[in-house]
Every structure is written in C-alpha cells, then in structure tokens.
C-alpha positions as CSV (number, residue, x, y, z in Angstrom):
1,X,-22.8,12.7,12.3
2,X,-23.0,9.3,10.7
3,X,-20.0,7.0,10.4
4,X,-19.2,4.8,7.5
5,X,-19.4,1.1,8.2
6,X,-16.4,-0.9,6.9
7,X,-17.2,-2.8,3.8
8,X,-17.0,-6.6,3.9
9,X,-14.1,-8.0,1.9
10,X,-15.4,-10.0,-1.2
11,X,-14.3,-13.6,-1.6
12,X,-10.7,-14.1,-2.8
13,X,-11.9,-15.6,-6.1
14,X,-13.6,-12.3,-7.1
15,X,-10.3,-10.5,-6.7
16,X,-8.5,-13.2,-8.6
17,X,-11.0,-13.1,-11.4
18,X,-10.4,-9.4,-12.0
19,X,-6.6,-9.8,-11.7
20,X,-6.6,-12.6,-14.3
21,X,-8.7,-10.5,-16.7
22,X,-6.2,-7.6,-16.5
23,X,-3.6,-9.5,-18.6
24,X,-5.5,-12.7,-19.8
25,X,-3.0,-13.6,-22.6
26,X,0.0,-13.8,-20.3
27,X,-2.0,-15.6,-17.6
28,X,-3.2,-18.1,-20.2
29,X,0.2,-18.7,-21.6
30,X,1.6,-19.2,-18.1
31,X,-1.3,-21.5,-17.1
32,X,-0.9,-23.7,-20.2
33,X,2.9,-23.9,-19.7
34,X,2.6,-24.8,-16.0
35,X,-0.2,-27.2,-16.8
36,X,2.0,-29.1,-19.3
37,X,4.8,-29.0,-16.7
38,X,2.6,-30.6,-14.0
39,X,1.1,-33.1,-16.4
40,X,4.5,-34.4,-17.5
41,X,4.6,-37.1,-14.8
42,X,1.6,-38.8,-16.4
43,X,3.8,-39.6,-19.4
44,X,6.5,-41.7,-17.7
45,X,3.9,-44.0,-16.1
46,X,2.2,-44.7,-19.4
47,X,5.5,-45.2,-21.2
48,X,6.8,-47.4,-18.5
49,X,3.7,-49.7,-18.8
50,X,4.2,-49.6,-22.6
51,X,7.8,-50.5,-22.4
52,X,7.2,-53.6,-20.2
53,X,4.2,-54.5,-22.4
54,X,6.6,-54.5,-25.4
55,X,9.1,-56.7,-23.5
56,X,6.3,-59.1,-22.6
57,X,4.9,-59.0,-26.1
58,X,1.6,-57.5,-25.0
59,X,2.1,-54.0,-26.5
60,X,-0.3,-52.4,-28.9
61,X,0.7,-52.6,-32.6
62,X,3.3,-50.0,-33.6
63,X,4.9,-49.7,-30.1
64,X,8.6,-50.6,-29.9
65,X,11.4,-49.8,-27.5
66,X,12.6,-47.1,-29.9
67,X,9.2,-45.4,-30.2
68,X,8.8,-45.4,-26.5
69,X,12.2,-43.9,-25.9
70,X,11.5,-41.3,-28.7
71,X,8.2,-40.3,-27.1
72,X,9.9,-39.8,-23.7
73,X,12.7,-37.7,-25.2
74,X,10.3,-35.6,-27.1
75,X,8.1,-35.2,-24.0
76,X,11.2,-34.1,-22.0
77,X,12.1,-31.5,-24.6
78,X,8.5,-30.2,-24.7
79,X,8.6,-29.9,-20.9
80,X,11.7,-27.8,-21.0
81,X,10.1,-25.5,-23.6
82,X,6.9,-25.3,-21.5
83,X,9.0,-24.3,-18.4
84,X,10.7,-21.6,-20.4
85,X,7.6,-20.0,-21.8
86,X,5.6,-20.4,-18.6
87,X,8.3,-18.7,-16.6
88,X,8.5,-15.8,-19.0
89,X,4.8,-15.4,-19.2
90,X,4.2,-15.6,-15.5
91,X,7.0,-13.2,-14.7
92,X,5.4,-10.6,-16.9
93,X,2.0,-11.3,-15.4
94,X,3.3,-11.2,-11.8
95,X,5.1,-7.8,-12.3
96,X,2.0,-6.3,-13.8
97,X,-0.4,-7.5,-11.2
98,X,1.9,-6.4,-8.3
99,X,2.3,-3.1,-10.0
100,X,-1.5,-2.8,-10.5
101,X,-2.3,-3.5,-6.9
102,X,0.4,-1.0,-5.7
103,X,-0.9,1.6,-8.2
104,X,-4.5,1.3,-7.0
105,X,-3.4,1.5,-3.3
106,X,-1.3,4.6,-3.9
107,X,-3.9,6.2,-6.1
108,X,-6.6,5.8,-3.4
109,X,-4.2,7.1,-0.7
110,X,-3.3,10.2,-2.7
111,X,-7.0,10.9,-3.3
112,X,-7.9,10.8,0.4
113,X,-8.0,14.1,2.4
114,X,-4.3,14.8,3.1
115,X,-4.7,14.7,6.9
116,X,-6.4,11.4,6.8
117,X,-4.5,9.6,4.0
118,X,-3.3,6.7,6.1
119,X,-5.3,4.7,8.6
120,X,-2.1,3.6,10.4
121,X,1.6,4.4,10.5
122,X,3.7,4.8,7.4
123,X,5.6,1.7,8.3
124,X,2.4,-0.4,8.3
125,X,1.5,1.1,4.9
126,X,4.9,0.2,3.5
127,X,4.5,-3.4,4.8
128,X,1.1,-3.7,3.0
129,X,2.4,-2.2,-0.2
130,X,5.5,-4.4,-0.2
131,X,4.4,-7.8,1.4
132,X,0.7,-8.0,0.7
133,X,0.9,-6.9,-2.9
134,X,3.5,-9.6,-3.4
135,X,1.3,-12.2,-1.8
136,X,-1.7,-11.1,-4.0
137,X,0.3,-11.4,-7.2
138,X,1.8,-14.8,-6.1
139,X,-1.7,-16.1,-5.5
140,X,-2.4,-15.8,-9.2
141,X,0.3,-18.2,-9.9
142,X,-0.9,-20.6,-7.3
143,X,-4.3,-20.7,-8.9
144,X,-3.1,-22.4,-12.1
145,X,-0.8,-24.6,-10.0
146,X,-4.0,-25.7,-8.2
147,X,-5.8,-26.3,-11.5
148,X,-2.8,-28.3,-12.8
149,X,-2.7,-30.4,-9.6
150,X,-6.4,-31.1,-9.9
151,X,-6.1,-32.1,-13.6
152,X,-3.1,-34.3,-12.8
153,X,-4.7,-36.0,-9.8
154,X,-8.0,-36.7,-11.6
155,X,-6.1,-37.5,-14.9
156,X,-4.0,-40.0,-13.0
157,X,-7.0,-41.5,-11.2
158,X,-8.8,-41.8,-14.5
159,X,-5.9,-43.8,-15.9
160,X,-5.7,-46.0,-12.8
161,X,-9.4,-46.6,-12.9
162,X,-9.1,-47.9,-16.4
163,X,-6.7,-50.5,-15.1
164,X,-8.3,-51.5,-11.9
165,X,-11.3,-49.8,-10.2
166,X,-11.2,-51.5,-6.8
167,X,-7.5,-50.7,-6.1
168,X,-7.7,-47.2,-7.5
169,X,-10.6,-46.1,-5.2
170,X,-8.2,-46.3,-2.3
171,X,-6.3,-43.3,-3.6
172,X,-9.4,-41.1,-3.1
173,X,-9.2,-41.5,0.7
174,X,-6.1,-39.3,1.1
175,X,-7.5,-36.7,-1.3
176,X,-10.7,-36.3,0.7
177,X,-8.7,-36.2,4.0
178,X,-6.5,-33.5,2.6
179,X,-9.4,-31.3,1.6
180,X,-11.1,-31.8,5.0
181,X,-8.0,-31.0,7.0
182,X,-7.4,-27.9,4.9
183,X,-10.9,-26.7,5.7
184,X,-10.5,-27.4,9.4
185,X,-7.2,-25.5,9.5
186,X,-8.6,-22.5,7.6
187,X,-9.4,-20.2,10.6
188,X,-6.3,-20.9,12.5
189,X,-4.1,-20.5,9.4
190,X,-5.8,-17.1,8.8
191,X,-5.3,-15.9,12.4
192,X,-1.6,-17.0,12.6
193,X,-0.8,-15.4,9.2
194,X,-2.6,-12.2,10.2
195,X,-0.6,-11.9,13.4
196,X,2.7,-12.5,11.6
197,X,1.8,-9.7,9.1
198,X,0.8,-7.4,11.9
199,X,4.1,-8.0,13.8
200,X,6.1,-7.4,10.6
201,X,4.3,-4.1,10.1
202,X,5.0,-3.0,13.6
203,X,8.7,-3.6,13.2
204,X,8.7,-1.6,9.9
205,X,6.8,1.2,11.6
206,X,9.3,1.3,14.5
207,X,12.2,1.6,12.1
208,X,10.5,4.4,10.2
209,X,9.8,6.3,13.4
210,X,13.4,5.9,14.6
211,X,14.7,7.3,11.3
212,X,12.4,10.3,11.4
213,X,12.8,11.0,15.1
214,X,16.5,10.4,15.5
215,X,17.2,13.9,16.6
216,X,14.6,13.9,19.3
217,X,15.8,10.5,20.4
218,X,19.4,11.7,20.8
219,X,18.3,14.9,22.5
220,X,16.4,12.9,25.1
221,X,19.3,10.4,25.5
222,X,16.8,7.6,24.8
223,X,18.8,5.5,22.3
224,X,18.9,2.5,24.6
225,X,15.2,2.6,25.3
226,X,14.4,2.9,21.6
227,X,16.6,0.0,20.7
228,X,15.0,-2.0,23.5
229,X,11.6,-1.2,22.1
230,X,12.7,-2.3,18.7
231,X,14.1,-5.5,20.1
232,X,10.8,-6.2,21.9
233,X,8.9,-5.7,18.6
234,X,11.3,-7.9,16.8
235,X,10.9,-10.6,19.5
236,X,7.1,-10.5,19.0
237,X,7.6,-10.7,15.2
238,X,10.0,-13.6,15.6
239,X,7.5,-15.6,17.7
240,X,4.7,-14.8,15.2
241,X,6.8,-15.7,12.2
242,X,8.0,-19.0,13.9
243,X,4.3,-19.9,14.7
244,X,3.4,-19.2,11.1
245,X,6.3,-21.2,9.7
246,X,5.8,-24.1,12.1
247,X,2.1,-24.3,11.3
248,X,2.9,-24.3,7.6
249,X,5.5,-27.1,8.0
250,X,3.2,-29.1,10.3
251,X,0.3,-28.8,7.9
252,X,2.5,-29.8,4.9
253,X,3.9,-32.7,6.9
254,X,0.4,-33.8,7.8
255,X,-0.8,-33.6,4.2
256,X,2.2,-35.5,3.0
257,X,1.9,-38.2,5.6
258,X,-1.8,-38.6,5.0
259,X,-1.1,-39.0,1.3
260,X,1.8,-41.4,1.9
261,X,-0.4,-43.7,4.1
262,X,-3.0,-43.7,1.3
263,X,-0.3,-44.6,-1.2
264,X,1.0,-47.4,1.0
265,X,-2.4,-48.9,1.3
266,X,-3.0,-48.8,-2.4
267,X,0.4,-50.4,-3.1
268,X,-0.5,-53.2,-0.7
269,X,-3.8,-53.8,-2.5
270,X,-2.1,-53.7,-5.9
271,X,0.6,-56.1,-4.8
272,X,-2.1,-58.6,-3.7
273,X,-3.8,-58.4,-7.1
274,X,-0.4,-58.9,-8.8
275,X,0.3,-62.0,-6.7
276,X,-3.0,-63.5,-7.8
277,X,-2.0,-63.0,-11.5
278,X,-4.6,-60.3,-12.3
279,X,-1.8,-57.6,-12.7
280,X,0.8,-57.6,-15.4
281,X,4.3,-56.2,-14.8
282,X,3.3,-53.1,-16.9
283,X,0.3,-52.6,-14.7
284,X,2.4,-52.7,-11.6
285,X,4.9,-50.2,-13.1
286,X,2.0,-47.9,-14.0
287,X,0.5,-48.1,-10.5
288,X,3.8,-47.8,-8.6
289,X,4.7,-44.7,-10.7
290,X,1.3,-43.0,-10.5
291,X,0.4,-43.7,-6.9
292,X,3.3,-41.8,-5.3
293,X,2.9,-39.0,-7.8
294,X,-0.8,-38.7,-7.1
295,X,-0.1,-38.9,-3.4
296,X,2.5,-36.1,-3.7
297,X,0.0,-34.0,-5.6
298,X,-2.7,-34.5,-3.0
299,X,-0.2,-33.1,-0.5
300,X,0.6,-30.3,-2.9
301,X,-3.1,-29.5,-3.1
302,X,-3.2,-29.3,0.7
303,X,-0.4,-26.7,0.6
304,X,-2.3,-24.8,-2.1
305,X,-5.5,-24.8,-0.1
306,X,-3.7,-23.5,2.9
307,X,-1.9,-20.8,0.9
308,X,-5.2,-19.8,-0.7
309,X,-6.7,-19.4,2.7
310,X,-3.8,-17.4,4.0
311,X,-3.9,-15.1,1.0
312,X,-7.2,-13.8,2.3
313,X,-5.1,-12.0,4.9
314,X,-3.3,-10.0,2.2
315,X,-6.6,-9.0,0.5
316,X,-8.1,-7.9,3.9
317,X,-5.1,-5.8,4.9
318,X,-4.9,-4.2,1.5
319,X,-8.6,-3.4,1.4
320,X,-8.4,-1.9,4.9
321,X,-5.9,0.6,3.4
322,X,-8.7,1.7,1.0
323,X,-10.6,3.2,4.0
324,X,-14.2,2.7,2.8
325,X,-13.5,2.8,-0.9
326,X,-15.2,-0.3,-2.6
327,X,-12.9,-3.2,-2.0
328,X,-12.7,-4.2,-5.7
329,X,-11.1,-0.8,-6.3
330,X,-7.9,-2.7,-5.3
331,X,-8.0,-4.6,-8.6
332,X,-9.4,-1.9,-10.9
333,X,-7.8,-2.0,-14.3
334,X,-5.4,0.9,-15.2
335,X,-2.6,1.2,-17.8
336,X,0.9,0.5,-16.5
337,X,3.8,2.0,-18.5
338,X,6.5,-0.6,-17.9
339,X,8.3,-0.3,-21.3
340,X,7.7,3.4,-22.1
341,X,7.2,6.7,-20.6
342,X,3.6,7.6,-19.6
343,X,1.9,10.2,-21.7
344,X,2.6,13.7,-20.7
345,X,-0.1,15.2,-18.4
346,X,-2.5,17.6,-20.1
347,X,-1.5,21.3,-19.6
348,X,-3.1,22.8,-16.5
349,X,-6.2,24.7,-17.1
350,X,-6.1,28.5,-16.9
351,X,-6.4,29.5,-13.3
352,X,-8.7,32.4,-12.5
353,X,-6.9,34.8,-10.1
354,X,-8.4,35.1,-6.6
355,X,-10.8,37.9,-6.1
356,X,-12.6,36.5,-3.0
357,X,-12.6,33.3,-1.0
358,X,-15.8,32.7,0.8
359,X,-16.4,30.1,3.5
360,X,-20.0,29.4,4.5
361,X,-21.0,27.3,7.4
362,X,-17.9,25.1,7.2
363,X,-17.9,22.2,9.7
364,X,-15.6,19.3,10.5
365,X,-15.9,17.2,13.6
366,X,-13.3,14.6,14.4
367,X,-14.7,11.0,14.6
368,X,-15.9,9.8,18.0
369,X,-15.3,13.3,19.6
370,X,-17.0,16.6,19.7
371,X,-13.8,18.4,18.7
372,X,-13.5,20.3,15.5
373,X,-15.0,23.4,13.9
374,X,-18.7,24.3,13.5
375,X,-20.5,26.6,11.2
376,X,-17.5,28.8,10.3
377,X,-18.4,31.6,8.0
378,X,-16.0,34.3,6.8
379,X,-14.8,36.1,3.7
380,X,-11.1,36.4,2.7
381,X,-10.7,39.3,0.2
382,X,-7.9,39.3,-2.3
383,X,-4.7,41.1,-1.7
384,X,-5.0,41.3,2.1
385,X,-3.8,39.3,5.1
386,X,-6.3,37.4,7.2
387,X,-5.0,36.1,10.5
388,X,-6.8,33.3,12.4
389,X,-6.0,33.4,16.1
390,X,-7.4,31.9,19.4
391,X,-6.6,29.8,22.3
392,X,-4.9,26.4,22.0
393,X,-7.5,23.9,20.9
394,X,-9.8,26.5,19.5
395,X,-9.7,24.9,16.0
396,X,-7.2,27.1,14.1
397,X,-5.3,24.4,12.4
398,X,-8.5,22.3,11.8
399,X,-10.0,25.3,10.0
400,X,-7.0,25.7,7.7
401,X,-7.0,22.0,6.9
402,X,-10.7,21.9,6.2
403,X,-10.4,24.9,3.8
404,X,-7.6,23.1,2.0
405,X,-9.5,19.8,1.9
406,X,-7.0,18.1,4.1
407,X,-10.0,17.3,6.4
408,X,-13.3,16.4,4.8
409,X,-16.1,18.9,5.3
410,X,-19.1,17.6,7.2
411,X,-21.1,20.7,6.3
412,X,-20.9,24.0,4.6
413,X,-19.2,25.1,1.3
414,X,-16.2,27.0,0.0
415,X,-16.5,29.4,-2.9
416,X,-13.6,30.7,-5.1
417,X,-14.7,33.9,-6.8
418,X,-18.3,32.9,-6.1
419,X,-18.0,29.4,-7.6
420,X,-18.5,26.4,-5.2
421,X,-15.5,24.2,-4.9
422,X,-16.7,20.6,-5.0
423,X,-13.3,19.0,-4.1
424,X,-11.1,21.3,-2.1
425,X,-8.4,18.7,-1.8
426,X,-7.8,18.8,-5.6
427,X,-8.7,22.5,-6.1
428,X,-6.8,24.2,-3.4
429,X,-3.3,23.4,-4.7
430,X,-0.7,25.3,-6.7
431,X,-0.9,27.5,-8.7
432,X,-4.0,28.6,-6.9
433,X,-2.9,27.9,-3.3
434,X,0.3,27.0,-1.5
435,X,0.5,25.8,2.1
436,X,3.1,25.6,4.8
437,X,2.2,23.6,7.9
438,X,3.4,24.4,11.4
439,X,5.5,21.3,11.3
440,X,6.5,21.0,7.7
441,X,7.5,17.7,6.2
442,X,10.8,17.6,4.2
443,X,11.9,14.6,2.1
444,X,15.4,13.0,1.9
445,X,17.5,14.8,-0.7
446,X,18.9,18.3,-1.1
447,X,17.4,21.7,-0.1
448,X,17.0,22.5,-3.8
449,X,15.0,19.3,-4.4
450,X,12.8,20.0,-1.4
451,X,12.0,23.5,-2.6
452,X,11.3,22.6,-6.2
453,X,9.6,19.1,-5.8
454,X,9.7,18.6,-9.5
455,X,9.3,22.2,-10.8
456,X,11.8,23.4,-13.4
457,X,15.1,24.6,-11.9
458,X,15.1,28.2,-12.9
459,X,17.7,30.2,-11.0
460,X,15.9,33.5,-10.7
461,X,12.7,31.9,-9.4
462,X,14.5,29.7,-6.9
463,X,16.8,32.5,-5.8
464,X,13.8,34.8,-5.2
465,X,11.9,32.1,-3.3
466,X,15.0,31.5,-1.0
467,X,15.3,35.2,-0.4
468,X,11.6,35.5,0.5
469,X,12.0,32.6,2.8
470,X,14.9,34.3,4.6
471,X,17.1,31.2,3.9
472,X,20.0,32.9,2.1
473,X,22.0,33.6,5.2
474,X,21.9,30.0,6.2
475,X,22.9,28.7,2.8
476,X,26.1,30.7,3.1
477,X,27.2,28.4,6.0
478,X,26.5,25.2,4.0
479,X,29.4,24.0,1.8
480,X,27.0,22.8,-0.9
481,X,24.5,25.6,-0.6
482,X,21.2,24.6,-2.2
483,X,22.6,21.2,-3.0
484,X,23.2,20.3,0.7
485,X,21.9,16.9,1.6
486,X,19.4,17.3,4.6
487,X,18.9,13.7,5.6
488,X,15.7,11.9,6.5
489,X,13.0,14.4,7.2
490,X,15.5,17.3,7.3
491,X,17.4,15.9,10.2
492,X,20.5,18.0,9.4
493,X,18.5,21.2,9.6
494,X,17.2,23.2,12.6
495,X,13.5,23.6,13.2
496,X,13.7,27.2,11.9
497,X,15.6,26.1,8.8
498,X,13.0,23.4,8.1
499,X,10.2,26.0,8.4
500,X,12.0,28.5,6.0
501,X,12.8,25.7,3.5
502,X,9.1,24.9,3.4
503,X,8.3,28.6,3.1
504,X,10.6,28.8,0.1
505,X,8.8,25.8,-1.4
506,X,5.6,27.7,-1.0
507,X,6.9,31.0,-2.5
508,X,8.5,29.2,-5.5
509,X,5.0,28.2,-6.7
510,X,3.9,31.8,-6.9
511,X,0.3,31.1,-5.9
512,X,-2.7,33.5,-5.6
513,X,-3.2,32.5,-2.0
514,X,-0.6,31.7,0.7
515,X,-1.9,29.6,3.6
516,X,0.4,29.3,6.6
517,X,0.0,27.7,10.0
518,X,2.1,29.6,12.6
519,X,4.9,29.9,10.1
520,X,7.4,31.6,12.4
521,X,6.9,29.5,15.5
522,X,10.5,28.1,15.5
523,X,12.2,31.4,14.4
524,X,14.2,33.9,16.5
525,X,12.9,37.4,16.8
526,X,15.1,38.9,14.0
527,X,14.5,36.2,11.5
528,X,10.8,36.2,12.2
529,X,10.7,40.0,11.6
530,X,12.5,39.6,8.3
531,X,10.3,36.8,7.1
532,X,7.1,38.7,7.8
533,X,8.5,41.8,6.2
534,X,9.0,39.7,3.0
535,X,5.5,38.4,3.3
536,X,3.8,41.8,3.7
537,X,5.8,43.1,0.8
538,X,4.1,40.6,-1.5
539,X,1.0,41.5,-3.4
540,X,-0.6,38.2,-2.7
541,X,-3.5,37.1,-0.5
542,X,-2.4,35.5,2.8
543,X,-4.4,33.3,5.2
544,X,-2.3,32.5,8.3
545,X,-2.6,31.3,11.9
546,X,-0.6,33.4,14.4
547,X,-0.8,34.9,17.8
548,X,2.1,37.3,17.4
549,X,1.1,40.9,18.1
550,X,3.3,42.3,15.4
551,X,1.5,40.1,12.8
552,X,-1.9,40.8,14.2
553,X,-1.3,44.5,14.1
554,X,-0.5,44.5,10.4
555,X,-3.3,42.2,9.4
556,X,-6.2,43.5,7.4
557,X,-8.6,41.1,9.1
558,X,-8.3,39.1,12.3
559,X,-10.6,36.1,13.0
560,X,-10.9,35.0,16.6
561,X,-11.9,31.4,17.1
562,X,-13.3,30.0,20.3
563,X,-14.3,26.4,20.8
564,X,-14.3,25.8,17.0
565,X,-16.6,28.7,16.2
566,X,-15.9,32.2,14.9
567,X,-16.1,34.5,18.0
568,X,-15.2,37.8,16.4
569,X,-13.9,39.3,13.2
570,X,-12.3,42.7,12.6
571,X,-9.0,44.5,12.8
572,X,-6.7,43.9,15.8
573,X,-7.6,47.2,17.3
574,X,-11.3,46.5,17.0
575,X,-11.0,43.1,18.6
576,X,-8.9,44.6,21.5
577,X,-11.7,47.1,22.1
578,X,-14.6,44.7,21.8
579,X,-13.4,41.2,22.9
580,X,-12.3,40.2,26.4
581,X,-10.9,37.0,25.0
582,X,-8.7,39.0,22.6
583,X,-7.5,41.2,25.4
584,X,-6.7,38.2,27.6
585,X,-4.7,36.5,24.7
586,X,-2.8,39.8,24.0
587,X,-1.7,40.1,27.6
588,X,-0.2,36.6,27.5
589,X,1.5,37.1,24.1
590,X,5.3,37.7,24.1
C-alpha cells in the first residue's frame, strides 16, 4: 500500500493573491483608503516647508498662509473620510475572507471519510478554525499596510532627495538594516510562533476532552489529576506565548532603535548643512518632519515583515488540516451568504429501494500496520438480518465502517442493486442507510434535537422512532420528556440511554438498510430483548455486529470474521456445526 506524501505549502503570496481576487473591489477600496491614510504624513512636511518659505518670502507664486492652512484642513478632512471608507471596506473584506477559509476547511473535513475526518483532536481543529483563519484574514490587511509603508518611505525619500541628495542617502541605511534583520529573524520567528500556536491548541484540546469525559473523570475520582494536567498545559502555553510576545517586542524595539539611530545621524548631517547656510529654515522643517516619520515607517516595515513571516505558520497549520488535498483548496472561491439565506438544496433524487447489497473483495488496511480487513466478499439480501461476528480485533467494526465509507477502501467495490458505488461516504446515508455506532455521539441539546438532527418534527414519526428504540419508559422519568437537556455529549444520560437515543435517531430516518455496531452492548437483558424484538418486527434490511446468541439464532445470515477475513458464512446452526471458532465463541458468550 502506498502512502500519500504531504504536499508542500505554497508561498504565502500565492494564498494572498487568491484571497484578494475573491473580493477585489472591497480590497481595492480598503487599500486605497489606507494608502491615503498612511500617505497623509507627507502633506504636513511639504506644507511646513511652504509655510516657512512664505514667511521668508521664498514661496512659489500663489502660496499664502491662508492657502497653506486651507490645504492642511482639507487634507485632514480627506484623511478622516479615507479612514471611514477604508475601515468599512476592510471589515467587509476581512469577514468574507475569514468565512471563506473556515468554509473551505469545514467543507474538506466533511468530505473526508468519517472515521478519518480530523488529523488531530477536536480542540486542535477548533484552534485552527478560530485562530489561524483570523491570522490569514488579518494578513490581507497587512499587505496593503506594507504597500503603503513602502510608498510612504520611498515617496518621502524622493522628496528629500530633491532637497539634498547627500544628506538623504543616510536614511537608506536603517531601511536596509531593517530588511536584513527581518530576514535573519525569519526562521526563529516562525518556530516560536508555531510553538505558541501548538501550545494553544493543546490547551483547547484538553478543555474539550474534559467537557466530554467529565462523567468518566468523576467516576475515577481524578478531578485533581485532570486539573493538574490542564495547569501543566497552560504553563507550557504561557511560556510559549511569553516567548512569542517577547520576541515580537524585542524585534520591534530593535527595528525602532535602528531607525532612530539612522534618523539621528541624518539630523546631524542636515544640521551641519544648515549651519553652513546651504539649508533654509523650510528645508530644515521638511527634513525634521520627514526623517522621523520615514524612520518610524522603516520600523513599521520591520514589524510587517516579521508578521508576514509568522503568518506562514497559520497557512501551514490550516493546510495540514486539509490532509493531502491540494493546499490552494484552502482559498478556493465559493459563495458566502452573509446577507441572505442560502438557496434551498435541490430535492433529493429518488432512492431505489434495496434489493441486494454486494461487497466484492473489500479491503482497508490501517496506515503503518497490517491491521484491517482483506478481500471481504459477501452478499446482503434485502429484508433479512445479517450479523457479523468474531473475536475481538477480527475487523468487525472496520468492515462496517469500510462499507459505509467511513474508512476509505484500498481495494474491492460495493454494489447497490448491482450498481457500483463510487463514493460510499456520500451514498450510504439516509434515506438509503442509517447507522448507529457502538459508542454513539450525541450533541449538546435536547433528546428531541438529537433524534431529529434537522428533520421535520412530526409527532407520529418521532413517537414511533422512540418506541422502536425502547426509549419511552425512560422519557417518563424525565420532567421535560423529549425536551430534556442532555448536556455535552449526553453526559446526563446513561450509556444505555445514549445507545437507544442514537437508535431512535436511526429509526426516525426510515432507511432501507439499518447498520448497527453492537447496538445493545450497554443494555440490560430485558431492554436488550425488547429492542431486538422491535428490530426483528421491522420489514427492513439489517446489517449488525453482535455476539449475542439470541441475535445470532434469529439472524438470516451470520458472517464469521477472523483476522480481517471472512472465515465462514451461513446460519448460526450451520456455523456451530462446521466452525470450531464459532463453537468456541459460543461457549464464551453470556
């Protein structure tokens, strides 16, 4: 079996180019607005020179004190207007870009095989969706800040060169130093930012695990140990965040100091020229205004260079969540419905009732192991019950998940009524198939919401599903019945109640095929008997994992797995007669 090599992350500029082209008008408006904002400091220096030239009688014709003040006032009002429209345009662009990145990440996750949707914990994924998508969207704003800083710096230098070339050249020294320092700090800045992001993700993951496993933590009396573990992760995060912040402050201080030294040298040179009579007062005002501003902007450019380098961490973490999908999928263009409801999905196509499900040579091997299923071939006829059984580790759950597309197939094919299923993960879903795992996942909310999951709330349908799931007796002990809040992951319910809520969720979809993984493992004897009585009374095809003799005896077909392969197929009586493994398993069954 070949493994997929991770794709290299493209340069940050390629991502930014696609993001800018997603909403170019808003980006352009924001860029022009912030460009005007950053270029504003050029005006006071020119006007200051013009004012002193007027006072010395050296001004160009038409310049007066009144005209200079009028130009400054008009420029200030224009700057306020530029800030307003730039803020509005950028806010709209930022929201869309962050939403687009999150949309593409979630879209890729939901299209992955269900059992392999996330490469890490849910907490790490949340951290990427929240923090890294924000950093990516913010980077778009920094791009036109950098452009504006460059335009301002070179615009200011051009004006200074027009006054005095020799003095102005000194200002180029800090700019070159800033760029060199930024390049030297690139790798360290990347590593420190990566560690701080990873530490934050670990804390988020720990909190998520605590919320889900609170019942197990309390049952084991391990609250103190879990809190201590969270404190330890927070301590690591604190150290990583402090290092990241200290490095940022240190680099900013270094950039600012370098720029300030350059500005001081330039002022000394300009002062010497003024003492010799080569500078006018207006020239001195222009230089003294511009040099500090240009110096500040060289420091600002150093900050932008560092931030740009650190933003590569966000792109790398986000593309890692794509799990082999082309990295630029992260910035694919898709419509976002921010001011209106999205269009209604097309009506589902007519579903052909199941007559036969055929599995031919189905194989799935877990990466870096020899575990899984190999060359599984079997036929599941409509209307009957097929039970998959075998020793622990024989591949029962893996087989179910591979049939459902939750694990990708590494060989073989699945046929529904003779037609090959190209994408089981998208095909084997309601109304064709409904699935209940051995350890079902419930969401925060009410029992009703967990059963329906968005389906219309029709009383007869829900009531029938709850009855088939043998959940009615339990609801009578809840004050709010179906509207009882179950907490995170169903923490207020017992294991058996969670299984039966998930079973009701399966029944309410009225599929042609029910797939169940040891559905009654957490039930008492009486409840288990009632649940299977409801199941066998249905005229629906069932595919289930079980080792219960009562279930095996009533099955139309029993599939015995051994080491990931089909060892025997037949009725329970036939397997007891012909298979020593089946007899051994039966002797150990309760």
